[in-house]
C-alpha positions in Angstrom: -82.2 -64.4 3.5 -79.5 -64.0 0.8 -80.8 -64.5 -2.4 -83.2 -62.0 -4.2 -85.9 -63.8 -6.8 -88.7 -61.9 -8.5 -91.0 -62.8 -5.8 -89.3 -61.1 -3.3 -88.5 -58.3 -5.5 -92.2 -57.8 -5.9 -92.6 -57.9 -2.2 -90.3 -55.0 -1.7 -91.8 -53.1 -4.1 -95.0 -53.2 -2.8 -93.8 -52.5 0.9 -91.5 -49.5 -0.4 -93.9 -47.9 -2.1 -97.3 -48.6 1.2 -94.1 -46.7 3.4 -93.9 -43.8 0.9 -97.6 -43.4 0.5 -98.0 -43.4 4.1 -95.1 -40.6 4.3 -95.7 -39.0 1.3 -96.9 -35.3 3.0 -94.0 -35.6 5.3 -91.7 -35.4 1.9 -94.0 -33.0 0.2 -93.7 -30.5 2.9 -89.9 -30.4 2.8 -90.2 -27.9 0.5 -88.0 -24.8 0.0 -90.1 -22.3 -0.7 -92.9 -21.6 1.8 -95.6 -22.3 -0.3 -98.1 -24.9 -0.6 -96.8 -26.3 -3.9 -94.8 -29.3 -2.6 -95.0 -32.0 -4.6 -92.5 -34.4 -4.2 -93.8 -37.0 -2.1 -96.8 -37.4 -4.8 -94.8 -37.6 -7.5 -92.8 -40.3 -6.1 -95.4 -42.3 -4.3 -97.0 -42.5 -8.3 -94.0 -43.4 -9.9 -92.9 -46.4 -7.6 -96.5 -47.6 -7.4 -96.6 -47.8 -11.1 -93.5 -50.0 -10.8 -95.1 -52.1 -8.0 -98.3 -52.5 -10.2 -96.7 -53.2 -13.1 -94.9 -56.1 -11.3 -97.9 -57.6 -9.7 -97.5 -60.5 -7.8 -93.5 -61.2 -9.4 -92.7 -64.4 -11.0 -89.9 -66.3 -9.8 -87.5 -64.9 -12.4 -86.0 -61.8 -11.4 -85.0 -60.5 -14.8 -88.6 -60.3 -15.6 -90.2 -58.7 -12.5 -87.4 -56.1 -12.6 -88.2 -55.5 -16.3 -92.0 -55.5 -15.5 -91.5 -52.7 -12.7 -89.1 -50.5 -14.8 -91.3 -50.5 -17.4 -94.4 -49.5 -15.3 -92.1 -47.0 -13.7 -90.8 -45.2 -16.6 -94.0 -45.0 -18.0 -95.7 -43.6 -14.5 -92.6 -41.0 -13.5 -93.4 -37.5 -12.4 -91.6 -34.7 -11.5 -87.6 -34.5 -11.4 -87.4 -37.1 -8.4 -89.9 -39.7 -10.1 -88.0 -39.8 -13.1 -84.5 -40.2 -11.0 -86.5 -42.8 -8.8 -87.4 -44.4 -12.3 -83.6 -44.5 -13.5 -82.6 -45.8 -10.4 -85.0 -48.7 -11.0 -84.3 -48.9 -15.1 -80.4 -49.5 -13.6 -81.5 -52.2 -11.1 -82.9 -54.2 -13.7 -80.1 -53.8 -16.1 -78.1 -55.1 -13.5 -80.4 -58.4 -12.7 -80.7 -58.9 -16.9 -81.3 -62.5 -17.2 -80.8 -63.7 -13.8 -83.3 -66.0 -12.0 -82.4 -64.5 -8.7 -79.1 -63.3 -7.2 -77.0 -62.9 -4.2 -76.3 -59.9 -1.8 -72.9 -58.8 -3.8 -74.5 -59.0 -7.3 -77.5 -56.8 -5.6 -74.8 -54.6 -4.9 -73.4 -54.4 -8.4 -76.9 -53.6 -9.7 -77.4 -50.9 -7.5 -74.1 -49.5 -8.8 -76.0 -49.6 -12.0 -78.6 -47.8 -10.4 -76.5 -44.9 -9.3 -74.8 -44.6 -12.8 -78.5 -44.8 -14.8 -79.8 -42.2 -12.2 -76.6 -39.8 -12.5 -77.1 -40.0 -16.6 -80.8 -39.4 -16.5 -79.5 -35.5 -15.3 -77.8 -32.9 -18.0 -76.3 -31.8 -14.8 -76.2 -33.3 -12.0 -76.3 -31.3 -8.6 -74.6 -32.8 -5.0 -76.9 -32.5 -2.4 -79.8 -34.2 -4.1 -81.3 -37.4 -4.5 -78.7 -38.2 -6.7 -75.7 -37.8 -3.5 -78.0 -40.1 -1.0 -78.0 -42.8 -3.7 -74.3 -42.5 -4.6 -73.5 -42.4 -0.5 -76.0 -45.1 0.3 -74.9 -47.6 -2.4 -71.0 -46.8 -1.5 -71.4 -47.7 2.2 -73.5 -50.9 1.8 -70.9 -52.1 -1.1 -68.3 -51.2 1.2 -69.7 -53.0 4.3 -70.2 -56.5 2.1 -68.7 -59.8 3.9 -69.4 -63.4 2.9 -72.2 -63.4 6.1 -74.1 -60.5 4.1 -77.9 -60.9 4.1 -80.4 -58.7 2.1 -81.0 -57.4 5.7 -77.8 -56.4 6.3 -77.1 -54.6 3.3 -80.3 -52.7 3.2 -79.7 -51.8 7.2 -76.2 -50.6 6.1 -77.8 -48.4 3.2 -80.7 -47.3 5.3 -78.1 -46.2 7.6 -76.0 -44.0 5.3 -79.0 -42.8 3.8 -80.1 -41.0 7.1 -76.7 -39.7 7.0 -76.0 -38.4 4.0 -79.5 -36.8 3.9 -78.4 -34.8 7.2 -75.4 -33.6 5.0 -77.7 -32.4 2.3 -77.9 -28.6 3.4 -74.1 -28.6 4.1 -74.3 -28.8 0.1 -76.8 -26.5 -1.0 -77.1 -23.6 0.0 -80.9 -23.0 -0.9 -81.7 -26.1 1.5 -79.8 -24.8 4.1 -81.5 -21.3 3.7 -84.9 -23.1 4.0 -84.1 -25.0 6.6 -84.8 -28.3 5.2 -83.2 -31.8 3.9 -83.5 -32.7 0.1 -87.5 -33.9 -0.6 -86.2 -36.6 -2.9 -83.7 -38.2 -1.0 -86.2 -38.5 2.2 -88.9 -39.9 -0.2 -86.0 -42.7 -1.6 -85.3 -43.2 2.3 -89.1 -44.0 2.8 -89.3 -46.5 0.3 -86.0 -48.3 1.0 -87.2 -48.5 4.7 -90.3 -49.9 3.3 -88.2 -52.8 1.8 -85.9 -53.3 5.1 -89.2 -53.7 6.5 -90.6 -56.4 4.1 -87.2 -58.1 4.8 -87.7 -57.9 8.7 -91.1 -59.8 8.5 -92.9 -56.9 9.6 -96.2 -56.2 7.9 -96.2 -53.6 5.4 -99.7 -53.1 3.9 -99.3 -53.1 0.3 -100.1 -49.6 -1.8 -103.1 -49.1 -3.7 -104.6 -46.4 -5.9 -105.3 -43.2 -4.5 -108.2 -43.3 -2.4 -109.2 -39.6 -2.7 -109.7 -41.0 -6.9 -111.4 -44.0 -6.0 -115.3 -43.4 -6.8 -118.1 -45.8 -5.6 -120.3 -47.4 -8.4 -123.5 -45.1 -8.9 -125.9 -48.4 -9.6 -128.5 -46.2 -10.7 -126.5 -45.0 -13.1 -126.7 -46.9 -15.4 -130.2 -49.0 -15.3 -132.1 -52.3 -16.9 -133.4 -49.6 -19.3 -130.5 -47.2 -20.2 -128.6 -47.6 -23.7 -124.5 -47.8 -23.5 -123.9 -44.5 -25.3 -120.0 -44.0 -24.8 -118.7 -47.5 -24.4 -116.0 -48.6 -22.1 -112.9 -46.9 -21.4 -110.3 -50.3 -21.7 -107.0 -49.9 -20.9 -104.3 -53.3 -20.5 -100.7 -54.4 -21.2 -100.1 -56.9 -23.4 -97.0 -59.3 -23.0 -96.2 -60.2 -26.8 -95.0 -63.9 -26.8 -92.1 -65.6 -29.0 -94.6 -68.3 -30.1 -97.3 -65.9 -31.6 -95.2 -63.3 -33.3 -91.6 -62.6 -34.6 -90.8 -60.1 -31.6 -87.7 -58.7 -34.3 -90.2 -57.4 -36.9 -93.4 -56.7 -34.9 -95.0 -53.2 -35.3 -97.6 -51.7 -33.6 -99.0 -50.2 -36.8 -101.0 -53.3 -37.3 -102.6 -53.2 -34.3 -103.3 -49.4 -34.4 -105.2 -50.1 -37.1 -107.3 -52.2 -36.0 -108.3 -50.6 -32.6 -108.9 -47.4 -35.1 -111.2 -49.6 -36.8 -113.4 -51.0 -33.9 -112.5 -47.9 -31.5 -111.8 -44.4 -30.9 -109.3 -42.4 -28.9 -107.3 -45.0 -29.5 -103.1 -44.7 -27.7 -101.0 -47.8 -28.4 -97.4 -48.2 -27.9 -94.8 -50.6 -27.7 -91.6 -50.8 -24.9 -89.9 -53.8 -25.1 -92.2 -56.7 -25.2 -94.6 -55.1 -23.7 -97.5 -53.1 -25.5 -99.9 -50.8 -23.8 -102.9 -49.9 -25.1 -106.0 -47.4 -24.3 -109.3 -47.3 -26.7 -112.7 -46.3 -26.1 -115.0 -49.3 -27.8 -118.5 -50.9 -27.2 -117.3 -54.5 -27.6 -114.3 -55.1 -25.9 -114.6 -58.9 -25.9 -113.5 -58.5 -29.5 -110.3 -56.3 -29.0 -109.2 -58.6 -26.4 -109.9 -61.6 -28.1 -108.2 -60.2 -31.1 -105.2 -59.3 -28.5 -104.6 -62.9 -27.9 -103.4 -63.4 -31.3 -100.1 -61.7 -30.3 -99.8 -62.2 -26.7 -101.2 -62.6 -23.2 -102.4 -59.6 -20.9 -100.7 -58.5 -17.8 -103.2 -56.1 -16.5 -106.6 -55.0 -17.6 -109.0 -52.3 -16.8 -112.2 -51.6 -18.0 -115.0 -48.9 -17.0 -118.2 -48.0 -18.3 -118.2 -44.4 -19.6 -122.0 -44.0 -19.6 -121.1 -44.1 -15.9 -118.4 -41.5 -15.8 -120.5 -39.3 -18.0 -123.2 -39.4 -15.8 -121.6 -38.6 -12.9 -119.6 -35.7 -14.2 -116.6 -37.6 -13.5 -115.4 -37.3 -17.5 -112.5 -35.3 -17.8 -111.9 -34.2 -21.7 -109.0 -36.3 -22.4 -111.4 -39.2 -21.7 -113.8 -38.1 -24.0 -114.3 -40.0 -27.1 -112.5 -38.8 -30.1 -110.5 -39.6 -33.2 -107.1 -39.0 -33.8 -106.1 -35.4 -35.5 -105.5 -35.4 -39.1 -101.7 -36.0 -40.1 -99.8 -32.9 -39.9 -95.8 -31.9 -40.2 -96.2 -30.5 -36.8 -97.8 -30.3 -33.9 -98.0 -28.6 -30.3 -98.6 -30.0 -26.6 -98.5 -28.2 -23.9 -98.9 -28.5 -19.7 -100.8 -26.1 -18.1 -103.4 -26.2 -15.2 -106.8 -23.9 -15.0 -109.2 -23.7 -17.3 -108.5 -20.3 -18.6 -104.9 -20.9 -18.9 -105.7 -24.1 -20.6 -108.4 -21.9 -22.7 -105.6 -19.5 -23.5 -103.0 -22.1 -24.9 -105.9 -23.7 -26.9 -106.3 -20.6 -28.6 -102.7 -20.0 -29.4 -102.5 -23.3 -31.5 -101.6 -26.1 -29.2 -103.1 -29.0 -30.4 -103.7 -30.8 -27.1 -103.1 -29.2 -23.3 -102.0 -31.7 -21.0 -103.6 -31.2 -17.5 -100.7 -30.6 -15.3 -98.3 -27.8 -13.4 -97.3 -27.3 -9.8 -98.2 -29.9 -7.2 -100.0 -31.6 -9.9 -97.2 -33.3 -12.6 -98.2 -35.7 -15.3 -96.7 -38.8 -16.3 -94.9 -39.6 -18.7 -97.8 -42.1 -20.4 -99.8 -38.8 -20.0 -97.6 -37.6 -22.9 -97.4 -39.8 -24.6 -101.3 -40.2 -25.4 -101.1 -36.6 -26.1 -98.4 -37.3 -28.7 -100.7 -40.2 -30.2 -103.9 -38.0 -30.8 -101.6 -35.2 -32.1 -100.4 -37.7 -34.9 -97.6 -34.9 -36.5 -94.4 -35.8 -37.8 -92.6 -33.3 -35.5 -94.1 -32.4 -31.6 -93.1 -29.2 -30.0 -93.4 -29.9 -26.5 -93.9 -27.4 -24.0 -93.6 -28.3 -20.1 -94.1 -24.8 -18.4 -92.9 -26.1 -15.3 -88.8 -27.1 -14.3 -90.2 -30.2 -12.5 -91.8 -31.7 -15.7 -88.9 -31.2 -18.3 -87.3 -33.8 -17.0 -90.7 -36.4 -17.4 -91.1 -34.3 -20.9 -87.4 -35.6 -22.1 -88.7 -39.3 -20.8 -91.7 -39.4 -22.7 -89.9 -38.4 -25.8 -87.7 -41.2 -25.6 -90.2 -43.7 -24.8 -92.2 -42.7 -27.9 -91.0 -43.6 -31.4 -93.9 -42.6 -34.1 -92.9 -38.9 -34.1 -89.6 -36.4 -33.7 -90.4 -35.2 -30.1 -88.8 -31.8 -29.5 -88.9 -30.3 -25.7 -88.8 -26.5 -25.6 -87.3 -26.4 -22.0 -89.7 -23.8 -20.6 -90.1 -23.7 -17.1 -92.8 -21.4 -16.4 -96.3 -20.4 -17.8 -95.0 -17.2 -19.2 -92.1 -18.6 -21.1 -94.4 -21.1 -22.7 -97.4 -18.6 -23.6 -94.7 -16.7 -25.5 -92.8 -18.9 -27.0 -96.0 -20.7 -28.6 -97.6 -17.5 -29.2 -94.5 -17.0 -31.7 -93.9 -19.9 -33.0 -93.4 -20.4 -36.8 -93.1 -23.2 -38.8 -93.1 -22.3 -42.1 -89.5 -22.6 -42.5 -89.8 -26.1 -41.9 -86.3 -26.1 -40.6 -86.9 -27.8 -37.0 -83.8 -27.1 -35.2 -83.6 -23.4 -36.4 -87.3 -23.2 -35.1 -86.1 -24.4 -31.6 -82.9 -22.0 -31.7 -85.6 -19.2 -32.0 -88.1 -20.4 -29.3 -84.8 -20.3 -27.0 -84.1 -17.0 -27.9 -87.8 -16.1 -27.2 -87.4 -17.6 -23.8 -84.5 -16.0 -22.6 -86.4 -12.7 -22.9 -89.0 -13.8 -21.0 -89.8 -12.7 -17.3 -92.7 -14.8 -15.0 -93.3 -13.3 -11.9 -95.2 -15.2 -9.3 -97.7 -13.9 -6.6 -98.7 -17.1 -3.6 -99.3 -17.0 -0.1 -96.9 -18.4 2.5 -97.5 -21.6 4.7 -94.6 -21.0 6.5 -92.4 -18.3 8.6 -88.5 -18.1 6.8 -86.5 -15.6 5.4 -85.1 -15.9 2.1 -83.1 -13.3 -0.3 -83.4 -10.7 2.9 -86.9 -10.6 2.8 -88.6 -11.8 6.3 -91.9 -13.7 5.5 -94.7 -14.7 8.1 -97.0 -17.4 7.4 -100.0 -16.4 5.2 -98.2 -13.6 3.9 -98.6 -13.3 -0.2 -94.7 -13.4 -1.6 -93.9 -12.2 -4.6 -91.0 -14.0 -6.5 -89.3 -14.5 -10.0 -87.6 -18.3 -10.1 -86.2 -19.3 -6.9 -85.5 -15.1 -5.5 -88.1 -13.8 -3.6 -88.7 -10.1 -3.7 -91.4 -8.9 -1.4 -93.8 -10.2 1.2 -97.2 -8.4 2.0 -100.2 -9.1 3.8 -102.1 -8.0 0.5 -102.3 -9.9 -2.4 -102.6 -7.4 -5.0 -100.1 -5.3 -2.9 -97.3 -8.0 -3.6 -98.3 -8.0 -7.3 -97.9 -4.4 -7.4 -94.5 -4.2 -5.4 -92.9 -7.6 -7.4 -94.2 -5.7 -10.5 -91.8 -2.7 -9.4 -88.5 -4.9 -8.7 -89.2 -6.3 -12.2 -89.3 -2.9 -13.6 -92.5 -4.1 -15.2 -92.3 -0.3 -17.2 -89.3 -2.0 -19.7 -91.6 -4.5 -21.4 -93.9 -3.7 -23.9 -96.8 -6.7 -23.2 -98.2 -7.6 -19.2 -100.0 -10.6 -19.1 -102.1 -10.5 -15.8 -103.4 -14.7 -15.4 -105.3 -14.1 -12.3 -105.7 -17.5 -10.1 -108.5 -19.3 -8.7 -108.6 -17.6 -5.1 -108.3 -13.9 -6.7 -111.8 -12.7 -6.8 -112.8 -10.9 -10.1 -113.2 -7.7 -8.5 -109.8 -7.8 -6.6 -108.0 -8.8 -10.3 -109.8 -6.2 -12.3 -108.8 -3.6 -9.2 -105.0 -4.8 -9.4 -105.4 -4.5 -13.6 -106.9 -0.9 -13.6 -103.8 0.2 -11.0 -101.1 -1.5 -13.0 -102.4 0.3 -16.2 -102.2 3.5 -14.4 -99.0 3.0 -13.6 -97.5 1.3 -16.6 -99.3 3.4 -19.3 -96.6 2.7 -22.3 -96.9 -1.5 -21.2 -99.9 -3.1 -22.6 -101.7 -5.3 -19.9 -104.1 -8.0 -20.8 -106.0 -9.7 -18.1 -106.4 -13.3 -18.2 -109.1 -15.1 -16.0 -106.8 -18.3 -15.7 -108.1 -20.0 -12.7 -104.9 -21.9 -11.7 -104.5 -23.1 -8.4 -101.9 -22.1 -5.5 -100.2 -19.3 -7.4 -102.7 -15.8 -7.2 -101.3 -14.0 -9.9 -98.3 -15.3 -12.7 -97.5 -12.1 -13.9 -95.8 -12.2 -17.6 -93.3 -9.6 -18.7 -92.9 -9.7 -22.8 
């Protein structure tokens, strides 16, 4: 085959997603830190699967299919590697713009566009990552193009160089060499393009669907012939605006939002190009669907009876029926995992706390839904994880109904300190951002977590099942006891120099252990005010915040 059209692109996307799904744990395990928080494989799979789902079976027109896939990935992007992957396909979509199909040379030019778009998504590109692997693979495949080249030969060249480039990543990044792994994002990209090559070669690749772990069997007894529809239907769809029905140059979503709020609750509605994404809770979804066809036609549609979700106790807080908050000048959105931590952020004044953190990164769409609920002129977003900052910035670019300011908090500690001292009384958004960044710079966040493999980092010998204490990328201690590890981490970070210590206890630390640690630390650091919070967070046994 020498031509790529929309139908084939859709097949390639499903093949790439399916292959990554089958190997995502392998990618997760390429974790620099020896703790169970690797999530690159999950993030990249959820990102490309969002694109494959949006593309569906594709259409004859390549440009249209690529546009759908790119939009799906931009909204579904999770984690840094997921965001970069979404930008690769956004670049491909730009390269395919206006084309019903492309030949192999045009495909190579589109991949060049993908490289440019991916590098542009990162403020300070780092070589030895997925960016380098992509750049090397595209350069090699394009260099080897001839008049006889086919799509199959192009991807064969691409994947051949990808493997070589991936093996070179530890030579470019000391942290990879020290951990004895290759770049996880580059590996994830390799599984995607290998899956695409498998489709081109005629090998059967099972289409990727949603995660089986999240699929729930319908309990037919939860809503019987005598039940009353109490909560309505959670209704979601993608609507393609039609030029025969609306003027695309003047169309505004405000008209749709007013209507949806009049007939439903928990409304999320935003536009990306000619596609409108809608989420609404309503007892009469049929009325909404009929109304929406006055503006366009449906690309995807999903409806769930929320009475079933409620009866099965599977309804999360974000799905509970609620109305948009009253409009205000400033709003706050934070990301956190663990009920205790989320409650703590709520008590600090967060308008919305998005569920997520290490190993469970929220998507751009999750953040956009929170922006819509908050309903403010300016919204400060606290990602509280270095792997969520890029997603937050992508969500900020996609959302146009408010000014979104992403505060670059890399840890729960930085977010907690910054939000607790947030003062919007001046009304000067730029000055507020400067103050928040100064606050962040003065916070130290130490973490205690269990090691999943033997390694040696920063001169510290780590054995499997040890508890390691670290700050950022630096390991300070490794012990067989988590409380001992926490105590030694406090010594290493000179906790006595700080006025306040927040001890956030994780789900695996018992109440007795945590209280014993708190009492011991209070005796040792008498001048420091120590506050214990039952965070309930996964993975991290203790989070120690020093201010």
